[in-house]
Structures are given as C-alpha cells and as structure tokens.
C-alpha positions as CSV (number, residue, x, y, z in Angstrom):
1,M,141.6,160.0,75.0
2,G,138.4,159.3,77.0
3,E,137.0,161.2,79.9
4,K,138.9,161.5,83.2
5,Q,138.6,158.6,85.6
6,N,139.3,160.6,88.8
7,I,139.6,164.1,90.1
8,S,142.4,163.6,92.6
9,G,145.2,162.4,90.4
10,Q,146.8,165.7,89.7
11,R,146.8,166.7,93.4
12,I,148.3,163.3,94.3
13,R,151.1,163.9,91.9
14,Q,151.6,167.5,93.1
15,V,151.9,166.5,96.8
16,R,154.1,163.5,96.0
17,L,156.5,165.6,94.0
18,Q,156.6,168.3,96.7
19,Q,157.6,165.6,99.2
20,G,160.2,164.1,97.0
21,I,158.6,160.7,96.8
22,D,158.7,158.8,93.6
23,Q,155.9,156.5,92.3
24,V,157.8,153.3,93.3
25,E,158.2,154.6,96.9
26,L,154.6,155.6,97.1
27,A,153.5,152.1,95.9
28,A,155.8,150.4,98.3
29,A,154.6,152.5,101.3
30,L,151.0,151.8,100.4
31,N,151.7,148.1,100.3
32,I,153.8,147.9,103.5
33,D,151.9,150.3,105.7
34,Y,148.3,149.7,104.6
35,G,148.3,146.5,102.5
36,V,147.1,148.4,99.4
37,K,148.7,146.7,96.4
38,L,149.3,149.2,93.7
39,E,152.1,149.0,91.2
40,Q,154.1,152.0,90.0
41,S,152.1,151.8,86.7
42,D,148.9,152.1,88.7
43,I,150.2,155.2,90.5
44,S,151.1,156.6,87.0
45,E,147.6,155.9,85.6
46,I,145.9,157.5,88.7
47,E,148.1,160.6,88.4
48,R,147.3,160.8,84.6
49,Q,143.6,160.4,85.5
50,V,143.3,157.3,83.2
51,R,142.5,154.9,86.2
52,S,139.9,155.4,88.8
53,V,140.8,155.4,92.5
54,K,138.9,153.2,95.0
55,D,137.9,154.9,98.3
56,Y,140.3,152.8,100.4
57,E,143.2,153.6,98.0
58,L,142.5,157.3,98.3
59,D,142.4,157.0,102.1
60,A,145.7,155.1,102.2
61,I,147.4,157.6,99.7
62,S,146.3,160.5,101.9
63,K,147.8,158.8,105.0
64,V,151.1,158.0,103.3
65,L,151.3,161.6,101.9
66,N,150.0,163.0,105.2
67,I,147.4,165.1,103.4
68,D,143.6,165.6,104.0
69,P,141.7,163.2,101.6
70,I,139.1,165.9,101.2
71,W,141.7,168.2,99.8
72,L,142.7,165.5,97.3
73,L,139.1,165.4,96.1
74,R,138.2,169.1,96.3
75,G,141.4,171.1,96.4
76,D,141.2,174.6,97.9
77,S,137.7,175.4,96.8
C-alpha cells in the first residue's frame, strides 16, 4: 500500500465511534447540514487514510462531530 493520504483519518474514526455515529450517518449529516457530498465509501477511505481530505471537508466533519479541527490534524501534541 502507498503512503498515507491524510493525518486526520484515525482521529475522525475514533471520535465518530465514541459518539456512536456510523459512516452512513456522518455522510448524511455532512450533506444535509453543510452541503458536503461524501459517500460512506469516501468516509471509509478517509478513515483508512487512503483518500485525502479537502479543507472544507475537514471543517464540516469537525462541526458534525463537534470537535476542534486542529485536534483532528494534530491530536494532543
């Protein structure tokens, strides 16, 4: 497998699971609330770090998950 396409995917998955939201629900909320059209398969690829994340997608994901986008990028460091 190639090099990782994002650094936030694992943290997105962690928060999503902690909140009991599945990938389909996250994709639907992104579309309905922010007009960001991602499919469940896109969310899966982001979380597995095989797809890059655009800045507006990361912003919308952070809003849906109610988490600081900087934490998604940098973690607790």
